[in-house]
C-alpha positions, 0 to 999 in steps of 0.5 A: 499510474498508467500501470494500474489503468493497463492492469499491471497489478496482480490480485490483492494479496490478503497477507504480508507480501513482497514486491514482484522482484522481492525488494520490498515486503509490505506488512499489514498491521492495525493501529490505534491513533490518538483519536477514537478511530481505528486505522490500518498500517502498512509497514514496508521493509527493505528485504535485504536489511530488514529495515523499515523504509516507509509506513502507510497510514489510513483511517478506516470505517471497518477494521480490516484489509481486502489486500495489498497489490504491487505494481509489476514493473515498479513499486507502486501499491494499491491497498484495499480496505474491507469497506471496499475503498482502494488507495493508490500510492505511487513510488517516487524519491525512495517513498510511496505518496498517495495518489488522489485519482488515476491522473497522478495528482498527489496528495 
Protein backbone atom coordinates (compact mmCIF):
# COMPACT_ATOMS: atom_id res chain seq x y z
CA UNK A 1 0.00 0.00 0.00
CA UNK A 2 2.96 2.28 -0.55
CA UNK A 3 0.96 4.31 -3.06
CA UNK A 4 -1.43 5.54 -0.37
CA UNK A 5 1.40 6.70 1.88
CA UNK A 6 3.23 8.45 -0.93
CA UNK A 7 0.24 10.46 -2.13
CA UNK A 8 -0.46 8.59 -5.36
CA UNK A 9 -4.20 8.91 -4.79
CA UNK A 10 -6.29 11.67 -6.27
CA UNK A 11 -8.96 13.51 -4.28
CA UNK A 12 -12.07 11.69 -3.11
CA UNK A 13 -14.67 11.67 -5.88
CA UNK A 14 -18.20 11.80 -4.42
CA UNK A 15 -19.80 10.26 -7.50
CA UNK A 16 -19.27 7.14 -9.62
CA UNK A 17 -15.77 7.25 -11.08
CA UNK A 18 -13.42 5.39 -13.40
CA UNK A 19 -9.91 4.23 -12.57
CA UNK A 20 -7.18 6.48 -13.97
CA UNK A 21 -6.71 4.29 -17.05
CA UNK A 22 -10.47 3.89 -17.58
CA UNK A 23 -10.47 0.10 -17.10
CA UNK A 24 -12.85 -0.01 -14.12
CA UNK A 25 -15.89 2.00 -13.03
CA UNK A 26 -16.72 2.18 -9.32
CA UNK A 27 -20.39 2.90 -8.59
CA UNK A 28 -21.42 3.99 -5.10
CA UNK A 29 -24.71 2.51 -3.93
CA UNK A 30 -26.63 1.93 -0.72
CA UNK A 31 -27.79 -1.41 0.60
CA UNK A 32 -30.06 -2.74 3.30
CA UNK A 33 -28.65 -5.82 4.99
CA UNK A 34 -30.65 -8.56 6.68
CA UNK A 35 -29.83 -6.82 9.97
CA UNK A 36 -31.31 -3.44 10.80
CA UNK A 37 -27.98 -1.89 9.77
CA UNK A 38 -27.50 0.19 6.68
CA UNK A 39 -24.44 -0.33 4.58
CA UNK A 40 -22.77 1.13 1.55
CA UNK A 41 -21.81 -0.88 -1.48
CA UNK A 42 -19.29 -0.10 -4.18
CA UNK A 43 -19.89 -2.13 -7.32
CA UNK A 44 -16.91 -2.32 -9.66
CA UNK A 45 -17.52 -2.87 -13.37
CA UNK A 46 -15.23 -3.62 -16.28
CA UNK A 47 -15.83 -0.60 -18.52
CA UNK A 48 -15.24 -2.48 -21.78
CA UNK A 49 -17.76 -5.27 -21.13
CA UNK A 50 -19.91 -3.52 -18.47
CA UNK A 51 -19.62 -6.75 -16.40
CA UNK A 52 -19.72 -6.54 -12.59
CA UNK A 53 -16.31 -7.79 -11.42
CA UNK A 54 -16.49 -7.16 -7.65
CA UNK A 55 -18.61 -5.62 -4.88
CA UNK A 56 -17.38 -4.06 -1.67
CA UNK A 57 -19.76 -3.78 1.30
CA UNK A 58 -19.25 -1.79 4.49
CA UNK A 59 -21.58 -1.04 7.38
CA UNK A 60 -21.84 2.64 8.13
CA UNK A 61 -23.07 4.51 11.19
CA UNK A 62 -24.27 7.31 8.94
CA UNK A 63 -25.67 6.55 5.55
CA UNK A 64 -23.42 8.09 2.93
CA UNK A 65 -20.12 8.46 1.13
CA UNK A 66 -17.36 10.98 1.31
CA UNK A 67 -16.23 9.42 -1.95
CA UNK A 68 -13.80 7.09 -3.70
CA UNK A 69 -10.13 7.48 -4.60
CA UNK A 70 -8.41 5.19 -7.12
CA UNK A 71 -4.70 4.47 -7.02
CA UNK A 72 -2.96 6.41 -9.76
CA UNK A 73 -0.68 3.57 -10.90
CA UNK A 74 -2.76 0.58 -9.78
CA UNK A 75 -6.36 -0.39 -9.02
CA UNK A 76 -6.19 0.06 -5.25
CA UNK A 77 -9.14 1.91 -3.74
CA UNK A 78 -9.76 4.15 -0.77
CA UNK A 79 -13.42 4.56 0.17
CA UNK A 80 -14.35 7.43 2.45
CA UNK A 81 -17.52 7.16 4.50
CA UNK A 82 -19.46 10.17 5.66
CA UNK A 83 -18.60 9.41 9.32
CA UNK A 84 -14.92 10.04 8.53
CA UNK A 85 -13.89 6.39 8.25
CA UNK A 86 -11.58 5.56 5.33
CA UNK A 87 -11.43 1.96 4.11
CA UNK A 88 -8.49 0.76 2.01
CA UNK A 89 -8.64 -2.01 -0.58
CA UNK A 90 -5.71 -3.54 -2.43
CA UNK A 91 -6.26 -5.00 -5.89
CA UNK A 92 -4.82 -8.52 -6.18
CA UNK A 93 -5.79 -11.75 -7.96
CA UNK A 94 -8.59 -10.07 -9.91
CA UNK A 95 -10.38 -8.62 -6.87
CA UNK A 96 -10.23 -6.06 -4.08
CA UNK A 97 -9.18 -7.06 -0.56
CA UNK A 98 -9.54 -4.83 2.49
CA UNK A 99 -6.32 -3.75 4.15
CA UNK A 100 -6.54 -3.30 7.93
CA UNK A 101 -3.59 -0.96 8.19
CA UNK A 102 -1.02 0.74 6.01
CA UNK A 103 1.49 -2.07 6.56
CA UNK A 104 -0.56 -4.27 4.24
CA UNK A 105 -2.17 -6.63 6.76
CA UNK A 106 -5.26 -7.96 4.98
CA UNK A 107 -8.53 -8.84 6.63
